[in-house]
C-alpha angles and dihedrals in degrees: 000000000000110000129209088257095050100251112152128213111200117168091330096308111128113202095202133256115319109265111169110214093005132112117274118253118234115272115261136175115256135168125235088248091055094047091053089048090050093051092047089048089055088052090052093048094051096042094246084126102040126194113291096026112144120227126191128191094235097048092046091048089053090051093056097034094234137115122278096250101073090040092053090049092049093050092048089051092052090048090052088052091056095250097110134034127218133028140265093267094059102022132254134270131198112253123246115218126207129212089260090054091049094048090052091048091052092048091050091050091051095048093048103028101049097061090039093056087052090056092046091052090054097046113023113117124240090248090070095059105075092057092046093049093048092050091044092055092049093048094049089055097044124108121242103208136066112011102014096171092117097051092044093052094042091050090051091048094046095054091037089059090049090049091057089067096044096100088226113080094180093056092044090052092051091052090047090057091049088052092055091048092050093052091047088059100043104037096077089054093047091053089062096037120122119256088255092065111117132185133201110314102186103087094115090048089054091049090051093049091050090049090051090053088239101152097174094051091045091053091048090052091049090053089050091049094055093044092049092050092051092047094049093048092050092050093048094045092049091050095046 
């Protein structure tokens, strides 16, 4: 299957999210259900599937050119993660998050993500660093208004790469879902944001602190990341 984002499934080997010009993620085994869920999650993160959008099994299966079974499984998975509402008997709908939802998501990411980044800084191998630094450079130079698809996908990829070295796949997966939910809330505001809007510009610094095995500095940067995201979202929501 060739997805809209260019991910390729070949005998169960997933070659990672499409990232033109970026470093290739390590190969990992992934099911067809999971690949469909990943592509749809990218669509949620970028706003290609905005809140309230209806999704049916048959239409989604036609989009990907696959049978209904893996699509149904993927949609049920996304519903279980709190990204979609409904069920396969009555169709699915993209969730709409409120400010209260977003604030709770940010708090959860801080409580879970800060200590986890400290562990990653202490244990991540050197082989992880070139990809993180490349992504960090691209994120620091990205724009945060208008079409923010690139920054949303790069942010997801950056923290996804960090999560691979967490030593706790379950916790990394929970944080990945929170990340999708947070972007689902803020992307509509960023599309209408003024050119002066700016997001967090310290991704490369975080990559460098992780590479230096500086757990305390990495944790401080993660706290700053969550605080900056909450502050930006509040400012944009108030101005909307």
